[in-house]
C-alpha positions as CSV (number, residue, x, y, z in Angstrom):
1,M,11.7,2.2,-24.0
2,D,14.2,-0.6,-24.8
3,E,14.4,-4.3,-23.9
4,L,16.3,-3.4,-20.7
5,S,13.5,-1.4,-19.1
6,D,9.9,-2.3,-18.1
7,L,8.4,0.9,-16.7
8,K,4.7,1.6,-16.1
9,V,3.1,5.0,-15.5
10,V,1.8,5.1,-11.9
11,G,0.9,8.8,-11.7
12,K,1.0,12.2,-13.3
13,V,0.9,15.8,-12.0
14,A,0.0,18.6,-14.5
15,R,1.9,21.9,-14.2
16,N,0.0,23.6,-17.0
17,S,-1.5,22.6,-20.4
18,V,1.7,21.4,-21.9
19,E,4.0,20.3,-19.0
20,E,3.5,17.5,-16.5
21,V,5.6,15.3,-14.1
22,V,5.2,11.6,-14.9
23,V,6.0,9.0,-12.3
24,Q,6.9,5.5,-13.5
25,S,7.7,2.4,-11.6
26,G,9.3,-0.8,-12.8
27,T,12.5,-2.6,-13.7
28,Y,15.5,-1.0,-15.4
29,W,18.6,-3.1,-16.0
30,N,17.1,-5.7,-13.5
31,I,16.8,-3.1,-10.7
32,E,13.5,-2.0,-9.3
33,V,13.3,1.8,-9.9
34,I,11.1,4.8,-9.6
35,D,11.4,7.3,-12.5
36,I,10.2,10.9,-12.0
37,R,10.5,13.0,-15.2
38,W,9.1,16.2,-16.7
39,N,7.2,15.7,-19.9
40,K,6.4,18.5,-22.4
41,N,3.7,18.0,-25.0
42,G,3.7,14.3,-24.1
43,N,7.4,13.9,-24.7
44,P,9.8,13.0,-21.8
45,S,12.7,15.4,-21.2
46,H,16.1,14.8,-19.8
47,K,15.0,16.6,-16.6
48,G,14.2,14.0,-14.1
49,I,15.5,11.4,-11.7
50,R,15.6,7.7,-11.6
51,L,16.1,6.1,-8.2
52,N,16.2,2.6,-6.9
53,K,13.5,1.7,-4.4
54,E,15.8,2.3,-1.3
55,E,16.9,5.7,-2.6
56,A,13.2,6.6,-3.3
57,R,12.3,5.7,0.3
58,E,15.0,8.0,1.6
59,I,13.8,10.9,-0.6
60,L,10.2,10.2,0.5
61,N,11.2,10.5,4.1
62,I,12.9,13.8,3.5
63,L,9.9,15.1,1.6
64,R,7.5,14.0,4.3
65,R,9.6,15.8,6.9
66,E,9.8,19.0,4.9
67,L,6.1,19.1,4.1
68,E,4.9,18.7,7.6
């Protein structure tokens, strides 16, 4: 991380012994964000998404609707 981000891991979901999804929350460029990213062997990949909190709420509502 750099001085422009302050992200903390808030959850992980393992896919297998080497891949997992890591969810982080915090501040990036003075914006409150949620970052959801694939990690392989403990290293983050470019595969993921970073959303501001409002965008994350909208995605959460969509996921709740689809998972019911």
